Phi, psi and omega in degrees: 000315179296321179296319180297316180294320179295320178296320178298316179299319180294321179295317180297314179298320180297316179296321178294316179298320178296319181290334183287323180255003178279064183287139180289154180092146184261148175286163179304328180291328181289346180277354180287174178299155186302312181292323179297322178296321180292336180272313183286329181234102187293345181265005181268139184284144179251160178288339183277329180212161182243127175253148175292137182294135178263143183275130179239155182280151178288348186293335179284346177255352186238152176265002181293336181293346179280344181289141181285144178285140180249140177281137181251152180277135178280132180272151175286147186245131174260137185263152181276187186284350180260019183291336182283349181266138185261068174267075187289330179293318180294319179295322177298319178295321180293322179294320180295322178296318178298320176300324179297317180295321178298315179297319178298313179296317179295321181294317181295312180297314179295322178296319179295315179298317179297320179297315181296316179296319180295321178298320177297315178298319183298324180291325185274333181286147177294148180283104183288352178295333180282351183249025177301332181293343181294323180291126181306153184297331184290341178295316183290342182260013182294327182295342177280335183257339182245128179273098182288339178293317176296321180296322180291329178290327180290324182292153179292146179273184185295324181295320178294320179293326180297330179295336180283347180290155181293153179277111184291336176297315179294326178296319178299319179295325179290326180293332180297333179289347179269015184301315182293329182290326181263016177287161182300136179082003180281165180289338180296314180294322178299320179296319179294323180288332181280355183294322182298314182293321178297325179295322178293319177297324178297321178297317180297321179295323179296319180297321182293325187259023179297317182297316178297322180294322178297315178298319180295319179296321179296319177298314178299319180297316180298315179295323179294318178298315179294325178297312178299321180298317179294320177298317180297317179295321179296316178295320178297320179296316177298317178298320179298315179295319179297315178297321178298317178298317180297315181293323177294322176298318178295322179296322182282352177078027181296320182276356179052047177219157181268127180290136174284155177293143179288163181301316185291326176293319178297318180292321179296323177298320178299316180294323178295318178296319178296323178296319176289326182295321181214095184294341181275009178057074180297137182291348176291342177277105183246028178281143186293145170216155172264108184265117182265111181235155179174168176292160179297136180065025177276348179105020179300309183296323180295319178297318180295322178292323177294323178291320179279349178061037177198147178272085191257350186253147176296149186234155178199145183277102177078353182267147177289115182256324179275102184257354178205157179297138178240115178269117182249120177258115180263133179208165180277147177196163182289335182234149181274096185226165176222145177208151179273158183297322186259021182219150180261356181286134177255131177261120179282112185282358175269354180249133185293325180293323177291323177297316178296320178294322179294315178298320179295320179295319178297318180295320179295317180295322178297314182292326177292325181287339181279124180286163181296133181088003180241165179250324180234165182225150176270357180288131186269134174261125185258124182228134176251130178239124180239148179178157179292132176086003180283142176285134184279118177190170178240119180243147177236113179272119183259157175301145182293141180287134181242156178258337184222140175273118182267176180294142183093349178261154174291149182300332183264017184298314182299312181294323179295318179296319179297318182293320178296315181296318179295322181299321179282322185282338182286351171297119185295346180251008178280135176269121184266115175262097186272118183258124180238132178285117181282346183274355179243166181296139181295333182291344182272000182287137178257325190290333182295321177295320180295318180292320180295332175289321183281325181225075187297331182266356177066029183282346182220028182245136174239121183266134182232123176260116182262168177055044181294331178298318177291325180295317180294327181285323188264331184283131183290320183251114178296336179298335179294322177295320178298321178295324178294314181297323181277359176076024182271345179268350183240152171285352183282138175252155184211159175290322182208158181234133183226152176234129183225162174235125185248034176113181182263010180092005179263121184291344181270003180292144176272164180297320181296318179294325178293319179296319178296317180296321180295316180294319180295321180296311183290335178292328181255002185284141176291334181299324181274324181292324181270011177063021172290328175240144175267157186299326183280359180261000185242162180075145179292338178295311178295325178297313182295323177296316180294318180294319179296316178298316179295321180297310183290330175296317179293323178297313182296328182281335190245342190293323181292324177295320178293323177297320177295323179295318178290331176295318177294320178297320179297317180299318179296317181292318179297322178295318179296321179294315181299325181282327184264324183228069186290334186255010182245145176284154181276088181257124177279186186296319180293319179292321175296322179296319179296321178295315178296323179299316179296319178298316181295318179293325175296321180290326177293320178296331178298336178298325180287348180266000177292136184289148178302322180299318180296317178301313185292322178296315180295316181295316182294317180295315182292321180294320179292321177299327182282329187250355186298320180299316179296320182295315183289310188284322188257346181241304187289309182298313177298322181290329181289345180279354181285164187267337182222170186290326180298313179295323179300310182294322178297314179299318181297315182298317181297312183291325176294321178297315178297319181295318181292322182289328190252315193243321192300312181298319179296317178298320181295317179295319177300317179297316180297317180294318178295322178296318178297319178298316181296316179295319178297317178294324179298315180291326183287324186261358182290128179276135185251052175067222184290337181283348182291133179242109184290356179289343180265357188299314181295321179293316179297319179297318180294320178295319180297312182296318181291323179293316178296323180295323181279339186283134176230133181289149180299123185294330181284352181294324182295321182295313180293324180291327180295319180294317181296316181293321179295318178294323180294320181285339179286338183281127180242002188270114176267120192279328185215170183295328181296317177295324178296313180296324178294323179293318178296318179298318178296320180293316179298313179301319181293314182292320179295322177296318179292322179296320179296319178295321180293319177299321179295321179293317180296323179295322177293330182285316188261350179089177183293151177282185187291332178295313181292328180293322179283320184284319186252004177053053175239156181232177179262150175278172181297318179295320179296324176296320179293318179297321180295317178296321179294318179300315180299320181293320181289326178295325176297321181294320181292323178297326178289330181218094183288341178263028182296150179290171185284343183238147178275142174279162182297321180293329177290323177296319180295321180297316180296319181295318180293321178298322179289322178294328178294333176272002180086021180246115177272127186222149180270144179301326179295324178294325179294316180294319180296318178292323178299322182300317181285323180292317179292321180300317178296318178298318181294316182295322177294320178296319181294323178294318178294323177293326179295322177295323179294329183280358180299326179258020184266005182295326178297316179291329178296319180296334178263012178061031176058034177280138181057039179217138177278348181275128175234125184239047179293331179292328176294319178298322178299313180292330175294318177299318178295317181296318180293319177299320179296318181293316180293320179296318179296320179295317179296315179295323179297317178297319179294322179296306186289327184273332188233301193290324178296319178294319178295323177294319178298321177296318178297320179297318179297319179296319179296317179296321178295320178294319178295325180295328179275346182261100182294322180297322179295319179294321178297325181285324187266333178249097186233173178122163181297322181297317181294314182295322180294316178295323179295314179296320181296319180294316181296316182295320177297316181296318179296316181296317180296318178296319180294319179295319177296321179295317180296320179297317178294326179294318178293322179294323178294323176300000000 
């Protein structure tokens, strides 16, 4: 019977004890993964095995145990009418029942207090469920490597544990020894009766000490928060080192596998392609970005550097340093490095010299992007920052918003900054990180109004108050900071509000020192102690975690919709191409340039296939056309005025020597270069039937002009050519009759051509003859009549003296003028001389042609040096020398063209094409048209869609 009653009492006590500490709600540790709970808390049950629950005291969840115990006064006890009977067993049972009620009341009251205190702590403590990623992945996979069923079999079962419980039979026997203590009038009964009054006094003490207890709880709460924060940082550091080791192993190729691109790298590539696709930031691009906006010198760059954990941006005291948007892609990596999108150089962010070089490079790129006459630029600089423990996200640092344009700035600087900021913020999926300087009055903020216009409901805005240390020191009312953090001073709404400290204002501070200073400040700050700020609202670490979570949440919600939009755009572009260009391949601008490049190089190679005969004929013909006037006017005509052959040959030799030394080689090189240009242009512009594509015409023309501009003829060519030409002109020996006849034919053609030109000039001077006047009903002008009368008078003079000199004497001019005046024609002496030049020239050319006919049979006399002969053909020898010099010069130039200059021109063309290939603006300018733009858009949209689909697939796999 006693055993049954004792067992019943133990069961009741056990149930009461279980109900007293079974507080509803889970602790932060209970929110971890099942396997993680089994590792971090050895008394927590796992899904793989069941352990018997162990009883724990309520004191570890309550702060009531810290209160000092008070001594209570024992009350006197009055005994009832059954005191004379010695029923000690009944009295013992009554005392035990009273003890049960006392334990029950204490357990219920303590349990309620503990529950209330725990609920308060739970609200203030950070939600550790969001930091499950901190625990390394291998922890969650332990159940795959450890057989917990075998482990549970090894552990003792409930029956074995029950054996460890005390023997209640022995306890009953021990209680019998307390018989004297519970006898009537003993101190034991008095103590039990005095318990009620002591409990009431305890309640009164609790009411008196509520204020002290609240202060004590706040202190405990603050220390607990800091404790959790330190634990979290320690775990993050360990996780960071583990990830670094894993990534380094992958870098070294231990696993012999190729690392896949991270999600953030894939996403950043999509944004870079979109940036190239539309540099003006088309509003159709609704992919998420974290847009960092704020007033100038509000601390935007400092916040971004704290998130990136490196001082990567140029700094200046009060000066505008951010002159263009900077897109920073943060991702995890084994080493803390930074690199630009268009460069392969890695900057080691752990070395100060690399940090200085990176800041200098960013500043140079910003200044290059700013056009002349402007202060800021909309061109985006893309930077990737990798390092262990970095939060994965894409941030865009924008120029600071200003209220006044100062000296040295362009007049439109303020409006340009506003337009750039609005362009980025009007993206409905952009996360706006609004930076507000806490050290200045909130009413002076400009950016808050701008942000409230772009996001009036605050669904994608995160507000950050910087320089909180200065704000707490300078602001008279701390409640004002609380109002700023809670968004009560601004019309702007936000998803979250954060307060950070980004250093003491010293640009040489390291990131680690700033983090230590920030932690120390918030640990001692009244804002946190008085609960004006919550623990999860402070430090840049918590800010970066919140921004990263918000960023990836926005990415997951919007990326598939954007992929569908680009899929529809791709379908529209492909349909348009099929309808307009059904037989053409979809070649974008770069592919078209490569095709044009191959065609141009093929055409340059065609120059080497031109026959030597063709080169020499063109060169000889062109060179004679260029020098014939000089030969006739300055060499042949003056020499022909001499009276004998000796003087003729002497004059010819002197003038040929002067011509060769000064003009002839230069003229020959000019002719060769022009001939090469003409042939090159002919091949470049020649249309090849149906295969010709006029879309390349502008590019070919530009390549031709630039190549010709860069090409320079070999300077030593003139010297060698001068020697060859001089030797050719010195030779007077005509070896055979064929060469003699060729010289006569060359002389006749030249003289007839000159005679024809002279006849044309005379006809223009004197007007049409009588046949044309009658047939075409045209007449002569007054000047032409005077010229005609003068011509007739001069022709009479030549008929009288066919051997007349080339120039008129003054008395002859006077005679002609008087004869014309006698006919009633007033004429000027200059007109007479001018007319005489053409009339005499015609007479001389006709005489020379007749003499040339006589020399056809003069080769025999030439071989005998014209001895015993009245026929002299020195003029034929002169034209033979000229003809031979032209042939030798053409041959020399042809060899120089084919052996040297064509190859040098081909090299220049290749260099020009390589330069054009690197110049995107040049390609855009030279390859234009609807077809090019359509193919370009189609390629970009396809690339974007494919990248987005790969990113979405990787995103689902990560889930």
